[in-house]
N, C-alpha and C positions, 0 to 999 in steps of 0.2 A: 505201795507208795514209795518205799525206799528204792526199789528197782527203777521206778519212773524217774526219780531224782537223779539216779546214777546215769541213766540214759541221757537225760537232759544235759547233764554237766559234762558229758564226754567231749563236748566242743569247747570246754572252758577249763583248762588245767595248766597250771604253771610248771607242774612236774609230769614228765612222761616216762612210760616204760620204754626203754631204749634198746635193751638187749635181753634175751631170755635163753638160758641154758637148761633145757628140760631133759637132755639126754647126754649126761657127762660120759666121758670115755671110761670104759672099764666094765666090770661085771655088775649084775643087778642083784638086788636082794637087800635085806637089812644089814647095815654096817658096811656095805660095799661102796665103791666110788660113785656109782649111779645114785645111791641113796644120799650121800653126804656132800656131793659136789655140785648140786643144783644151785643156780643163782638167778636173780633178776636184777638187772641194772636200771637205775633211774637217772634222769638228767633234768636239771633245773633250767628251763628255758628263759626264766625271768631275770630281772635285774635286782631281785631282793632275796634275802635269806629266808628259807622256809623251814619251819619246825615240823618234822614229820612224825612226832610223837602222837600215837593214837590213830594215825592213818591205818587203813586196812587193805589187805590183799586177799583176793579170793580166786580160786580156780573153778568157781561155781559148784564145788563139792564141799569145801570147807572155807571158813573165814578166819583169818589170822590178823592180830594187831601188830603193828610195827613197834619195835623197841630198839634201844641202843645196844650195840655189841659191847660186852663188858669183859670177855675172856682175854686176859693179857697174853695168853700163849700165842695168840695171833701175831703179837708184836715181835716175836723172835724172828720170824721170817719177813714180816712187813713192818719194820719199826716206824715208818713214817705215815702210816694210814691213821685215820681219825676214828677213835672208838670213844665210848662213854658219852656220846652225843647223838642227837637226832636233828641237828641243825644243818641243813644243806645250803651251802653258799650259792650265790648266783652263778649260773653257767658252769656248774660243777656236777660231778658224778657221785652217786651213792650205789653201794652194792647191798642187796638183801641176800645174805648168805644163809645156807642151811645151818641150824644151830649145832649140827654135828661136824661142821667143816674142819675143826681143829682136833677132832678125836681120832685116835688110832683105830682104824678099822681093818677089814680084810680086803684083799684084792689090790693093794698098792694104790698108786695115784693119790698120795697124801699131799694136801696143800698144793695142788697142781698149777694154780694160776699165778701169773705175774701181775700182781695188783700194784698200780703206781702209788707213789706218795700222794698224800692229801685226799685220798679217796675216803669218803664217809662210809663206814661199815655199819650196817644194820642187820637185824635178824627178826625173827617172829617169836611171839610168846607161845610157841608150841614146839613139837619135835620135828615137824616138816613144814615146808612152804606149801600152803594149801593142804590138799589130801595127797601129798607127794606129787610133783609135777609129772604129767604124762605128755607124750608127744602131741596129742591132739587137744590138750587143755588150753582154752583161752584164759586170759587173766583180766581182772579188774583191780585197779589200785585207786583208792578214793579217800578223801578227807573225812574227818569225823562228822561233819555236818552235811556230807554228800554234795557240797557245792563244787568240788573239783574232782574229776574222774579221768583217768587215763586207762587205756586198754591195750591188750595184745591179742592177736588171733581172731579179730573181727567177731566178737561174741554176739553181735546183733545180726550177723549174716549166717544163717544155718545151712546154706546150700553151697558155699564156696569151698568146702572141704579143707579149710585152713583154720588152724595150723595142722601140720603133719610133721613127721620126723625129718629133722635137718641132717641126720646122719650121726653116727656114733662120735661123740666129742665135738659136735658142731653146734653153734648157737644160731639163733635168729637175730639179725641186726636190723634196726630201724634205719631206713634210708634217710628220711628227713624228720627231725624231731618236731618240726612245726606242722607237719602234714598229718592228716587224720589217719587213724588206724584202718588201713585197707590192705588187701592182699599184696597189691603192687608196691606198697611202701615197706615191705619186709624182704630181706634177702638173706640167704645162708652166708655165714661168715666166710671170707676168703683168706683170713689170717692163717699163717702157717701152723699156729697152735690151735686153731679151730674156734677161737673166741677172743674178744678184746675187753675183758671186764675192767671198768674204771677208766677207760680211755676212748678216744674217738673210734667209731666203728670202722672196720677195715673196708667195708663196702663203699665208704665215702670216697676212697681213692680209686675205685673201680673204673677202668677205662675200656670202653667197648663201642666201636663203630660197626654199624651193620648195614648191609644192603637189604632193603625190605620191599622194593618194587623195581622191576626192570621189564619194560615192554615197549613195543612199537605203537605209535598212535594208530587207531583203527582206520580202515578204508584207504590204505595207501598202496595196495598191491599193484595198481596200474600207474602209480606215480613214478616220475623219474628219480625221486629221492625218497628216503625213509627217515622219519623223525623218531628217535629213540628217547624214552623217558627213564631216567635213573634217579631213584630216591635213596638218600643216605640218612640214617637216623643215628644219633648219638645216644645209645642205650646206657652209657656210663654216667658217672656223677662228677666228671671233670671235663672242662672244655678241651676240645681236641683240635689240633692244628698239624700242619705238615703231613697231610694225607693225600692220596691220589687214587684215581680209578682208571684202570685200563679196560678198554672195550676192544674185543677182537672177534673176528669171524673164524670159527673153528673149521677150517676147510677140510682138514683130514680127520676130524671127529675123534681126536685123542684127548680132549678135555684139558689141553694145555696150550699156551700160546707158542707158536713156532714162527720162524722167520717169514715175514711177508703177510702175516695174519692180522697185525694190529690196525685198528681203525682210528682209535682216539686215545689220547692220554689227557685225563682231566685232573686239574689240581684243585684241592679243596681249601676253602678259607676256614677261619676260626668257627667252630661249631659248638655252641653251648650245650650243656647237659640237657638231655630229654627234649632236644629239638631236632628238626630235620631240615634238609635242603634238597632241592631238585635241580637236576641238569636236563636240558633239552638239547640234543645234538642231532645234526642233520647229516645223514649218510648219503652223499650225492650220487654214488654209482654202485648200488648194491648188486651183488651177483644174482642172476636170475635163478629162480627155483626156491627151495626151502633151505634157509641158512640157520645154522646153530651159532648164535651170537652170545658171547659171554661177557659179563662184567666182573672184574676182580678188584676188590678194594684192598689197598695196602696202607697200613698204619702201624708204625714200628712199635708203639706202646700198647697195641691192642691186646687185651687179655682173653679174648674169645674170638678165634679166627674161623669158627665153624659157620659164621653167618656172613662171610666176606666174599662169597661167590654166588652169582645167579646166572641162569641161562634162559634165553628166550628164543623162540623161533621167529624168524623174519622171512616172510614169503614175498618174492618179487616175481610178478607175472612175466612171461616171455622166456624163450629158450636162450641159453648162453651160447655165443658163437665161439666154438673151440677151434674151428678150421677156417683159415682165411687164405685167399689167393690174390695175387696181383691181377690175374685173369684166369678164368676157368676154361679157357680154350687155348690149345697149343698145337703145334705141327712139327714133330720131331723129324724134319727132313734134312737136317744138317746144313741149312742155308744161313745159319747164324742169327736167325730171328725166331723167337718163340719156340726154340727147340726143346726147352725143358719146362716142366710144370713145377713151380716152386710153391710149396705148401707150408704155411706158417701155422703152428699150433700154439694154443694157450690154455693151460689147465689151472684148476683152482688152487692147487697146492703141490709142493714137491714131495717126493718120497713114494709115489705110487707107480704102478706099471702101466706103460702106454703102448697101445697097439694101433697102428694106422695101416690099413689093408685096402687093396684095390680089388674090386669085383666087376665082372661084366653084368649086363642086365639080366642074365639068366641065373645069377648068383654064384657063378664059378669064380674061385679065387684066382686072381691074376698075379699079385705080388704083394708081399709084406714090406712096407717101407721102413717101419721101425717097430721093434718089439723089445722093450727094455725098461728098466727102472730109471726114472729121470731125476736129475738133480736141479733142474731149472724149470720155472713155470712156463717159459716160452722157448721155442726152438724152431728149426726149419728142417724139412726133408724135401726131397725132390723126386720126380718121376721122369725118366727119359723115354717113356713110351715102349719099354720092353717088359716082357713077362719075367717070372721068376726063373725061367730057363734061359734067359738071355736073348730070346727071339723077339722080333718086332711084332706088336699086336696090330690088329686091324683098326681102321678108323671107326669111330662111333662114340657112343656115350658110355662112360664108366662111372662106377660109384666108388667114392672114397669113404671108408668107415673108420671113425675114431672111437676107440674104447679106452677109457682111463679108469682103472680100479685103484682106489685108495681106501684103506680100512674096510668098512662094510659098504661103502658107496661105490657105484659104478656110473660113470658119465659116458654118454654115447652121443654121437652125431654122425649124420650121413650127408654128403654133398655129391652132386654130379659134376663131371668134367667132360669136356669134348676133345677127343683126339681127331684132328682134321687134317686134310691135305691142302697144300697151297694150290691156288688156281694159277 
């Protein structure tokens, strides 16, 4: 019956477990830092003072009653904390300290926490909190009549594997004091000292924008343009503004934006915590073939940049035209008219090696027009109708082959030209 009442009252408590340190920094064993520096932080979410005398805390292995802290040794380091009381003022913090917190033990780390003034200090009527807190221990804190209960570690969920170790000297902090105890409402402290006893949780100031979806709308391979979908999610707990997303086509496949690759620059508006926004952008002239398109999110205050890049493949049907002629027919007879074949090339990106070679229809190489690493995406070469030996070639049909190698990709195209005589 008591457990049923505790479960029922989980949804109705003016005091919540707000932070838990189950793995203090330092060695383990009796009298060590791990033994004496455990704490549980409470927060009064209500507008009234609550007397916590007789409230109980359990790790489901042992049950302890809450009592006032009376050891004045604590005041030597923390002269402005509140002892000899169990009254928790509205919107204030209380700390349940291990009874041995002020004792001189082994392993150092004595009185390691920076506890702010006006923090109510409590303890338990036993030698440890619960049966000594373990990394995987859930906690229940409840009133004497079981009418109010708060929890840590989702004790009702036996399959979520929470809690677990936050790391040596790291605490678990509650994200929202008014939200229910669930796995997503707890985060490991990001404070430089590993915890924030008696003060606002460090996780509240956490800022993190993330790309979590980036893809082309389906069934667009034969379309003249491609629509891209970009989702940005504010995983942090502060509103974010002054952020942007760059979209680029990684033409040379080096996973960074280079000159000439940018497609879009998107500017983000104010994005509230735990909300998302979606961009739809239209790419009017995608490159034919398979494109590696990247989205890169930039936010100066971001505290986790590992989720700021995403890549998607965008396929556009049809072959890209790398070779272009004013005309594919010429007559190099020195009459001043169509004596030269001008060949314009256009490649996806700079920095690769370009070869443009002439062949006859039997596959014999006639002449190499260019064979070099290029610095511009477009350029012009010409053929005067002569072979690589400087001799005039016969009239007929010839093949021009373009091969462009950049990174691990090779682009190829062949076109025919006609060398004719004037009538």
